[in-house]
N, C-alpha and C positions, 0 to 999 in steps of 0.2 A: 380368730377361731370361729366365733359366732357367724361371721359372714360366710366362711367356707361351708359351715354346716347348713346354713340356709340355702346356699347355692346348690349343694348336693341334693337337698330335699326337693328344690324346684326342678332340677334335672330329672330326678327319679319320677316326679309327678308328670313331667312332660313325656317321658318315655312310656309311662303307664297310659297316658291319654292317647299317644300315637298308637300304642298296641291295641287299645280298645277300638280306635277308629279303623285300624287295619282289619281287625276281626269283623267289625260291622260291615265294611266294604266287601270282604270276602264272602260273608253270609249273603249279602244282597246280590252279589254277582252269581253265586251258586243258585240262589232262588230264581234269579232272572233266567239263568240257563235252563233250569228245570221247567220254568213256565214256557220258555220258547220250545223246548223239546216236547212238552205236553201239547202245546198248540199245534206243533207239526204232526204229532202223533194223532191228534183229533181230526186233522184235515183229511177228508176222504181222498183216496188215491184216484188219479186219472187212469182210465184203461182204454185201450184202443178197440174200436168196433170193426176195424179193418185189418186183416192179417198180412196184407201186402203181397199175397200170393194168388188168391182166388176170391170168389164171391160167397164164400161160406157165411151163413147167417143173413144173407141178403136175398130178397126176392123181387124180380122186376114185374112191373105192371105197366104195359105200354098200350095206349089207346088202340082199340080195334083188335087187340090180341088178348088171349086168356092170361090170367095170373100165372106167372112163372115162365112165360114165353119171352125170351130175350131176343126179340126180332133184330136181325142183322148184327148181333153182338153189340147192340147199342151201349150196353154197360160191359166193360172188360177190364182186365188187370194186365198191365204191361209195365215192365221196368219198375215194379214196386208201386205203381200208381194206379188208382182207380180212375179210369178214363171213360168219357162219354164221347162216342164217335158215330158218324153217319155215312161212312163210305159205302154201305150196302143200300142206302136210300137213293132211289132215282129222284124223288122229290119228298119233302118232309110230310106233306099230306096231313098236317095237324095230328101227327102221331106223338102227342105229348106223353112222356114216360116218367115213371118214378121208380126208384130202387128202395125198397122197404127193408129196414132192419127187423130181425125176428122178434126182438123184445118190445115191450111197452113200458114207457117211462112216465113219471109224474113230477118229481122234484129232482132237478139235475142242472149241471152246467155241461153244455155241448160245445165243442170247438172244432172248426174245420178250416183247413188251409187249401185254397183253390187258386187256379189261374185259368183264364180264357186263352185259347190257342186257335190258330188257323182261321178258316172262313166259315161263315154260317152255311148250313145245309140249304140247298136250293129249295125254294118254296116255303122257307121259314118266314113267319110274319115279321114285319119290320120292327115291332116292339121287342121281339125276342133276340135281337142282335146283342151278343155278349150278355146274355141273360140266363140265369139259372136260379136255383133256390134250395133251401132246406125247409122241409115241411115238418112242423112239430105239432103235438096234440092232434095227430091225424087219425083217420079211420084206418082199418086194416085193408090190405089190397083185396082180400076176398069179398069185401062188401061193396066194392066198386062195380059199376055196370061195365059191360064190354066196351061201350063207346064213350065212357066217362073220361073227360080230359084231365081233371085234377081231383085229388082226394079232398074231401071236406077236411080242412086243416088250417093251421096258422102258418103262413109262408114267410120265412125270412128270405127276402129277395136278394139275390147276389147279382150285381150289375158291374160291368166293366165300362170304363170311359170310352167314348168313340174317337178320341184323339184331340178333341177340343170341347170346351164348354163344361158345365157342371152336370154330373150324373152320379148321385150318391149310391152307396151300397148298404147292405144290411137294412133295407127298407121293409115295410110290412105290406103284405097282400093277404086277402081274406077270402079264399074260395069256399063258399058255403058257411062262412063264419062272420062274427062281429067281435069287437072288443070295446072296452071302456077306456076312455082317456079323459083325464081331468073331470071325472065324475059324470061324463056324458057318453051315451052309447054311440059308437062310430060305425056307420054302415057303408061308408065309401069303400071301394075295393082296395085301394093302395094309399099308403102314407109314407112320405119320404123321411129318411133319417137325417141326422145332422152330420153325417160322415163326410170326409173329403172324397174326391173323385180319384179313382185308380185307373189311369190310362195304361196301355201296354199290356205285356204278358207277365208282369211280376206276380209273385205269390202274395196272397192276401189272407190273413187269418181273422175269422169272425168267431166270436163267442156268443152263445145264447144261454142266458140264465132263466130257467123255468121253475117257478114255484107254484106248482099245481094250478089252482084256479085264482091264485092271489095276484101274481105279477109275472110278466115276462120282460126281460131286458135284452137288448142287442148291444154288444160291446165290440169295440175295435181297439186293440192295444190297451185293454183294461178300462177304457173310457166308454161310458154309456152313450149311445147315439140315438136310442129310441126306447121308450118304456110305456107299457100299458097294462091294464088289469082286466080281470074277468073274461078271459077268452070263452066264447060260446058259439054254439051252432045258430045259424040264421034260419028262423022258421019261415022266411019268405022263399027259401029254396026247398023244393019238394024233396030232394034226396036228403038234405040235411035235416029236414023236419021228420023224415022217416027214421033217421038215425037217433034223433032226440026221443022219439016215441019208444024206440026199442030200449034206449038206456034209461028213460024215465026223467031226463033233464036236458035242458039246453046247455047247461054249464059244462065246460071241458076241464077236467081235472087231471087227465092223463091221455096218452095216445101214442101212436106210432111216430117214428122218425123216418123220413125218406129224403132222397136226393133226386133232383130233377134232371130231365133231359128235355130241353125246350128249343132245340134246333141249332144251338151253337156249341161246338166242341169245348169241353172243359176237363181239367185234370183236378183230382183231389189227392193230396199226399198225406194228410193227417186228419183222422176222424176219431175223436176221442170224447169220452164222457166221464163225468164225475157225479156219481149218484149222491144226492143230499138227503138228509133227514127232513121229514115233513115239519 
């Protein structure tokens, strides 16, 4: 009788323990779900900067042409894609162009999916083969001179492979600007990333994380391939120096975003931004 009583007490105790554990696990799971939902809710939404139908909110500035003049329909929308084409050009004639978004941004993530297609425009420079770019922290198109080739900006250079050899993408070029890397001011014009080479006409997605004047990162498939700090105007460049005098500082904390036309046809199918808190 005593043995049976003890056994019943032990069984009751075990059931109570299991019940307490089950309740604890349920509470933990519920808390984890709420945390996940809260994190998801706190994550800023991505929004498209391209409507897939026309160039609303985008302004072209092509060298030797006034702001807003889209010479030869260099920038066009077809089949839901933003395309850069040169069929109206007899020769490229160094008519470098940029398509500027209407807004100015400071802290954000920007991602773009692109592919190079077709043949380079006749007269395009050799280095511009399968070459384009995204300009961030740039000046506005209205401040550019008529014959200015590139806006003062930070260029995330987009390159396609030539069919053999190594040719990275998401590189850095600095028209009228400098950056800091590893605590040192970098004044060279271009710096290669650590990306792989993308030959052919496949789509490639590049993401750019911009944190004001603190840091800029170039990412492919979520992996950082280049990082630097303190983007700034280069006072050795007369135009950039004038921009700095107007703004009161060399340091770049915000600016325009633009897409390049550098003589090789390119398609863009996703152009999105996620605005971040400073």
